[in-house]
Phi, psi and omega in degrees: 000127178281160186236154178274358180217149179279348178278144182230159179216145179279136183291150166290123189210075184293164185302322184292332176290318177299316179298320181294320178300317178298317181295321178294317178302319183293332183263356187306322183295336182273347187271133177259319183229134176255119176264109183266115179268123178244156171272124184299339179284336184214067182299328179288309182298324183274001170262355189276054170231186190286074179299335181299340174304325186254022188298332180260010182253150174291132186240142170228159185236136171246118174271101186266165179062036179295339179289348179255358185249168177294126186296326179292317178292330174304310182296318181297315180295318179301314181295321181294309184289328181291351175299330183235336185227146170303131186222141179224135172274129183221159171203187185300339183264359178297134180285143178304321181298319180297316180295313179297319178300315179299311183294323180285344180276351181290123182299129178205153178274000184258137179289325177232078187296144174268124186244132173255131176254117187226164178165175177286166181302141170071020174271356175102025181296316181296324175297319175300313179302313182300321181293320178297317180289332185078014177204166184267079177269317180278145179289146174228160180181167184280347184267133178298136176090018185287332179284125191250344185226173179251133180216144175268137179227131178263137178201118171043056174084006178237146172240117191249134176257114177272133183222150174298159178298145177245126180244140183309128192272345183266189174290136179219177191288151176298328179298316180293317180299318182294321179288327176294325175297314182300330183260001178085018180268355172237130179296138183301325184289349181263006189245136180270171188297327180299321178288324176300315181297318181292319179296321180296321179297321177295314176301312184299320178296315180292323187267353182073030179272131184265349185275158172276172188295324182291311179299317179297313181292329177300308181291318180297313181297321180291322183291334178262001180070028181270076187241147173270177173297135183097358175085007177279146178294135173275096186297324180295317178291322179294316180297314181300312183292321181298312181291330175295316180294320176301316181296331179271004176079021184275358180238035176111156178272099190238144173245126185262338177254124182227009182257101180296321181296325179296324179300312182291327177296312180294320179298323182286320188260352188289000000 
């Protein structure tokens, strides 16, 4: 996979994600359709995991969290990916019926297709599963990697495999790491200052912010009362809170990936 930066960073890749990948490999023969959940704000970054695992499987895409992304880019990304794969725009307000209708419309030779729902941490896979089920069976939470096990679930003619997020295990680009930070797919405590700086530049470009990260956090920290003794801004607290809020969409509906060619390149080589 080619990179947009010569700088590289090792992925956050906890043991349970590695275990999940192994479990998915073990279940591959049973899977008919792979539902790949992407974050609509970063379709390239959230495709940057080991797609080759599913190279022989029928694939469909859900562009999730569209309510946090730029609405025009939502439409553009949906049209682009739909050139080759069934694609649906979804968010927390998407109706269960719409999701089930989409999944059941996927052409397949199986009467009761087995579906795997996959993606990087914190893109909303468990929420999608809950919506399919119509009840809160799978665990959900704001922290990436909260889903810990693999389970089969039957619902209305579909059999669904819920799996933890899979994040690319090798060295990958700083650009991807920064975007995963911006959407909350990398825990803040696992990220070094270089990635924070790079992520802020991506955010600032998308949001039209002209300040550098130090100036921005100075003003942001003061506005939130994040001060140390003596009245100095606590930059660590300001940085942590700001990036958490960005990942939650509290600083604008922004799309960070806008390169369609890059998506197909990553999908091909991932």
